[in-house]
C-alpha positions as YAML, in Angstrom:
chain: A
units: angstrom
residues:
- id: 1
  name: MET
  ca: [209.41, 6.59, 53.16]
- id: 2
  name: LYS
  ca: [207.85, 5.08, 50.08]
- id: 3
  name: PRO
  ca: [207.17, 7.08, 46.91]
- id: 4
  name: ALA
  ca: [203.89, 8.95, 46.63]
- id: 5
  name: PRO
  ca: [201.00, 7.07, 45.02]
- id: 6
  name: LYS
  ca: [200.45, 7.64, 41.31]
- id: 7
  name: ARG
  ca: [198.02, 10.46, 40.72]
- id: 8
  name: HIS
  ca: [195.71, 11.12, 37.83]
- id: 9
  name: ALA
  ca: [195.42, 14.47, 36.08]
- id: 10
  name: SER
  ca: [192.24, 15.23, 38.01]
- id: 11
  name: THR
  ca: [193.92, 15.44, 41.43]
- id: 12
  name: PRO
  ca: [192.47, 18.36, 43.37]
- id: 13
  name: GLN
  ca: [194.58, 21.32, 44.35]
- id: 14
  name: ILE
  ca: [195.40, 20.77, 48.01]
- id: 15
  name: ASP
  ca: [196.32, 23.78, 50.12]
- id: 16
  name: ILE
  ca: [197.84, 22.80, 53.48]
- id: 17
  name: GLN
  ca: [198.68, 25.18, 56.30]
- id: 18
  name: ALA
  ca: [200.46, 23.95, 59.43]
- id: 19
  name: GLN
  ca: [199.27, 26.60, 61.88]
- id: 20
  name: SER
  ca: [200.68, 25.05, 65.04]
- id: 21
  name: PRO
  ca: [204.41, 24.58, 65.66]
- id: 22
  name: LEU
  ca: [203.56, 21.15, 67.12]
- id: 23
  name: TRP
  ca: [203.38, 19.82, 63.57]
- id: 24
  name: SER
  ca: [207.13, 20.43, 63.09]
- id: 25
  name: ALA
  ca: [207.62, 17.19, 65.07]
- id: 26
  name: GLN
  ca: [206.13, 15.36, 62.08]
- id: 27
  name: PRO
  ca: [207.99, 16.64, 58.99]
- id: 28
  name: SER
  ca: [206.16, 14.19, 56.68]
- id: 29
  name: ALA
  ca: [202.69, 15.24, 57.84]
- id: 30
  name: GLU
  ca: [201.90, 17.55, 54.92]
- id: 31
  name: GLU
  ca: [203.05, 15.00, 52.36]
- id: 32
  name: ILE
  ca: [200.95, 12.25, 53.97]
- id: 33
  name: VAL
  ca: [197.85, 14.48, 54.07]
- id: 34
  name: ARG
  ca: [198.34, 15.53, 50.46]
- id: 35
  name: ASP
  ca: [198.74, 11.91, 49.34]
- id: 36
  name: ALA
  ca: [195.72, 10.75, 51.36]
- id: 37
  name: VAL
  ca: [193.42, 13.37, 49.83]
- id: 38
  name: ALA
  ca: [194.80, 12.73, 46.33]
- id: 39
  name: VAL
  ca: [194.21, 8.98, 46.60]
- id: 40
  name: ALA
  ca: [190.71, 9.54, 48.04]
- id: 41
  name: ALA
  ca: [189.87, 11.88, 45.17]
- id: 42
  name: ASP
  ca: [191.19, 9.33, 42.69]
- id: 43
  name: VAL
  ca: [189.20, 6.43, 44.20]
- id: 44
  name: LEU
  ca: [186.05, 8.57, 44.23]
- id: 45
  name: SER
  ca: [186.73, 10.08, 40.78]
- id: 46
  name: THR
  ca: [185.87, 13.53, 42.13]
- id: 47
  name: GLY
  ca: [187.66, 15.35, 39.33]
- id: 48
  name: ASP
  ca: [189.35, 18.69, 39.63]
- id: 49
  name: GLY
  ca: [188.71, 20.92, 42.58]
- id: 50
  name: GLU
  ca: [190.33, 22.46, 45.59]
- id: 51
  name: VAL
  ca: [190.51, 21.55, 49.26]
- id: 52
  name: SER
  ca: [192.04, 23.49, 52.13]
- id: 53
  name: ILE
  ca: [193.57, 21.71, 55.12]
- id: 54
  name: LEU
  ca: [194.53, 23.29, 58.43]
- id: 55
  name: LEU
  ca: [196.89, 21.35, 60.70]
- id: 56
  name: THR
  ca: [196.33, 22.93, 64.07]
- id: 57
  name: ASP
  ca: [196.21, 22.31, 67.81]
- id: 58
  name: ASP
  ca: [193.57, 21.35, 70.37]
- id: 59
  name: SER
  ca: [192.91, 24.94, 71.39]
- id: 60
  name: THR
  ca: [192.03, 26.08, 67.86]
- id: 61
  name: ILE
  ca: [189.96, 23.02, 66.99]
- id: 62
  name: ALA
  ca: [188.10, 23.27, 70.33]
- id: 63
  name: GLN
  ca: [187.14, 26.84, 69.47]
- id: 64
  name: LEU
  ca: [185.93, 25.78, 66.00]
- id: 65
  name: ASN
  ca: [184.06, 22.85, 67.49]
- id: 66
  name: ARG
  ca: [182.39, 25.19, 70.00]
- id: 67
  name: ASP
  ca: [181.54, 27.87, 67.44]
- id: 68
  name: TRP
  ca: [180.25, 25.56, 64.69]
- id: 69
  name: ARG
  ca: [178.97, 22.49, 66.53]
- id: 70
  name: GLU
  ca: [178.24, 23.82, 70.02]
- id: 71
  name: MET
  ca: [180.61, 21.23, 71.50]
- id: 72
  name: ASP
  ca: [183.10, 22.85, 73.85]
- id: 73
  name: LYS
  ca: [185.97, 20.38, 73.53]
- id: 74
  name: PRO
  ca: [188.78, 19.47, 71.16]
- id: 75
  name: THR
  ca: [188.28, 16.76, 68.56]
- id: 76
  name: ASN
  ca: [190.49, 14.98, 66.05]
- id: 77
  name: VAL
  ca: [189.08, 16.23, 62.72]
- id: 78
  name: LEU
  ca: [186.46, 18.67, 61.51]
- id: 79
  name: SER
  ca: [185.17, 19.03, 57.97]
- id: 80
  name: PHE
  ca: [183.49, 22.10, 56.54]
- id: 81
  name: PRO
  ca: [182.00, 21.23, 53.14]
- id: 82
  name: ALA
  ca: [181.66, 24.07, 50.67]
- id: 83
  name: SER
  ca: [178.88, 24.47, 48.21]
- id: 84
  name: GLY
  ca: [180.11, 26.03, 45.06]
- id: 85
  name: HIS
  ca: [183.07, 27.36, 43.22]
- id: 86
  name: ASN
  ca: [186.03, 29.54, 44.09]
- id: 87
  name: ALA
  ca: [186.18, 33.23, 43.24]
- id: 88
  name: ASP
  ca: [187.38, 32.38, 39.73]
- id: 89
  name: GLY
  ca: [183.99, 30.76, 39.13]
- id: 90
  name: ASN
  ca: [185.58, 27.74, 37.49]
- id: 91
  name: THR
  ca: [187.20, 25.73, 40.27]
- id: 92
  name: LEU
  ca: [185.04, 23.55, 42.50]
- id: 93
  name: PHE
  ca: [185.89, 24.17, 46.15]
- id: 94
  name: PHE
  ca: [185.30, 21.01, 48.17]
- id: 95
  name: GLY
  ca: [185.81, 22.74, 51.53]
- id: 96
  name: ASP
  ca: [188.07, 22.74, 54.57]
- id: 97
  name: ILE
  ca: [189.49, 20.00, 56.77]
- id: 98
  name: VAL
  ca: [190.95, 20.81, 60.19]
- id: 99
  name: ILE
  ca: [193.06, 18.29, 62.14]
- id: 100
  name: ALA
  ca: [194.32, 18.75, 65.72]
- id: 101
  name: PHE
  ca: [197.81, 17.53, 66.63]
- id: 102
  name: GLU
  ca: [197.35, 16.76, 70.35]
- id: 103
  name: THR
  ca: [194.11, 14.81, 69.93]
- id: 104
  name: LEU
  ca: [195.61, 12.85, 67.04]
- id: 105
  name: LYS
  ca: [198.72, 12.05, 69.09]
- id: 106
  name: ARG
  ca: [196.67, 11.09, 72.14]
- id: 107
  name: GLU
  ca: [194.56, 8.70, 70.05]
- id: 108
  name: CYS
  ca: [197.71, 7.15, 68.60]
- id: 109
  name: ASP
  ca: [199.13, 6.63, 72.07]
- id: 110
  name: ASP
  ca: [195.85, 5.25, 73.47]
- id: 111
  name: GLU
  ca: [195.14, 2.96, 70.50]
- id: 112
  name: ASN
  ca: [198.74, 1.99, 69.66]
- id: 113
  name: ARG
  ca: [198.51, 3.50, 66.16]
- id: 114
  name: GLN
  ca: [201.25, 4.97, 64.02]
- id: 115
  name: PHE
  ca: [200.90, 8.74, 63.86]
- id: 116
  name: LEU
  ca: [201.21, 9.14, 60.07]
- id: 117
  name: HIS
  ca: [198.81, 6.26, 59.39]
- id: 118
  name: HIS
  ca: [196.17, 7.73, 61.67]
- id: 119
  name: LEU
  ca: [196.77, 11.18, 60.18]
- id: 120
  name: ALA
  ca: [196.19, 9.78, 56.69]
- id: 121
  name: HIS
  ca: [193.00, 8.10, 57.88]
- id: 122
  name: LEU
  ca: [191.67, 11.35, 59.40]
- id: 123
  name: ALA
  ca: [192.47, 13.23, 56.17]
- id: 124
  name: VAL
  ca: [190.60, 10.60, 54.14]
- id: 125
  name: HIS
  ca: [187.68, 10.68, 56.59]
- id: 126
  name: GLY
  ca: [187.52, 14.46, 56.40]
- id: 127
  name: PHE
  ca: [187.63, 14.45, 52.60]
- id: 128
  name: LEU
  ca: [184.80, 11.92, 52.40]
- id: 129
  name: HIS
  ca: [182.68, 14.32, 54.42]
- id: 130
  name: LEU
  ca: [183.53, 17.13, 52.01]
- id: 131
  name: VAL
  ca: [182.18, 15.14, 49.08]
- id: 132
  name: GLY
  ca: [178.96, 14.16, 50.82]
- id: 133
  name: TYR
  ca: [179.58, 10.99, 52.82]
- id: 134
  name: ASP
  ca: [178.42, 10.73, 56.42]
- id: 135
  name: HIS
  ca: [178.09, 8.20, 59.24]
- id: 136
  name: GLN
  ca: [174.84, 9.20, 60.93]
- id: 137
  name: THR
  ca: [173.22, 5.81, 60.29]
- id: 138
  name: ASP
  ca: [174.67, 2.30, 60.38]
- id: 139
  name: ALA
  ca: [174.33, 1.97, 56.60]
- id: 140
  name: GLN
  ca: [176.12, 5.30, 56.03]
- id: 141
  name: ALA
  ca: [178.87, 4.34, 58.48]
- id: 142
  name: GLU
  ca: [179.35, 0.98, 56.77]
- id: 143
  name: GLU
  ca: [179.64, 2.62, 53.34]
- id: 144
  name: MET
  ca: [182.03, 5.29, 54.59]
- id: 145
  name: GLU
  ca: [184.21, 2.83, 56.50]
- id: 146
  name: GLY
  ca: [184.38, 0.61, 53.42]
- id: 147
  name: LEU
  ca: [185.65, 3.51, 51.34]
- id: 148
  name: GLU
  ca: [188.16, 4.50, 54.04]
- id: 149
  name: SER
  ca: [189.47, 0.92, 54.14]
- id: 150
  name: LYS
  ca: [189.78, 0.82, 50.35]
- id: 151
  name: ILE
  ca: [191.61, 4.16, 50.22]
- id: 152
  name: MET
  ca: [194.00, 3.28, 53.05]
- id: 153
  name: THR
  ca: [194.77, -0.06, 51.40]
- id: 154
  name: ARG
  ca: [195.43, 1.74, 48.11]
- id: 155
  name: MET
  ca: [197.96, 3.88, 50.02]
- id: 156
  name: ASP
  ca: [199.68, 0.71, 51.32]
- id: 157
  name: MET
  ca: [198.62, 1.60, 54.86]
- id: 158
  name: PRO
  ca: [196.77, -0.55, 57.38]
- id: 159
  name: ASP
  ca: [193.01, -0.86, 57.19]
- id: 160
  name: PRO
  ca: [191.87, 1.19, 60.21]
- id: 161
  name: TYR
  ca: [188.87, -1.09, 60.75]
- id: 162
  name: LEU
  ca: [190.60, -4.47, 60.88]
- id: 163
  name: ASP
  ca: [190.98, -4.16, 64.64]
- id: 164
  name: ASP
  ca: [187.92, -3.44, 66.72]
- id: 165
  name: HIS
  ca: [188.18, 0.20, 67.79]
- id: 166
  name: ALA
  ca: [184.50, 0.62, 68.62]
- id: 167
  name: GLY
  ca: [185.29, 3.44, 71.03]
- id: 168
  name: ARG
  ca: [186.96, 5.56, 68.34]
- id: 169
  name: SER
  ca: [185.00, 8.54, 67.18]
- id: 170
  name: PHE
  ca: [185.36, 11.27, 64.63]
- id: 171
  name: GLY
  ca: [184.79, 14.91, 65.51]
- id: 172
  name: ASP
  ca: [183.12, 15.97, 62.30]
- id: 173
  name: ALA
  ca: [179.94, 13.95, 62.72]
...
């Protein structure tokens, strides 16, 4: 594995919890997610803050998707932007990102993607939602995809949009 990308002093605090034992099959997952969010924050110059990431399973993410989006099915990533500061009153809390192992793995198998590359892309995608980006319109999608490509390239990972994956979708829309 290559060394982590250089980080600036304004890298957010990144709290990662691997809730599902499925994630033990990918021992580098937390490091990849941490690096992806750090590089995204650097590219976007978001400054200091905090983000919480839950690595979970399809069952948990399906429940969250049902409760918060009224969609009774698992998805790959959900983002829950926060509006404000942590209890200390000083630290900006960007929000929460939730990623499901089985859906991620299934997408990798179906689309012939490397697991850690796709995981990094989902973490970047989720973080962009936390800081206000969306893909509801074509113009928004184009802007967001451009940023994702730039961030993934900065991480020395493949641009997820070089191949045509028009059927791919993100759960946090």
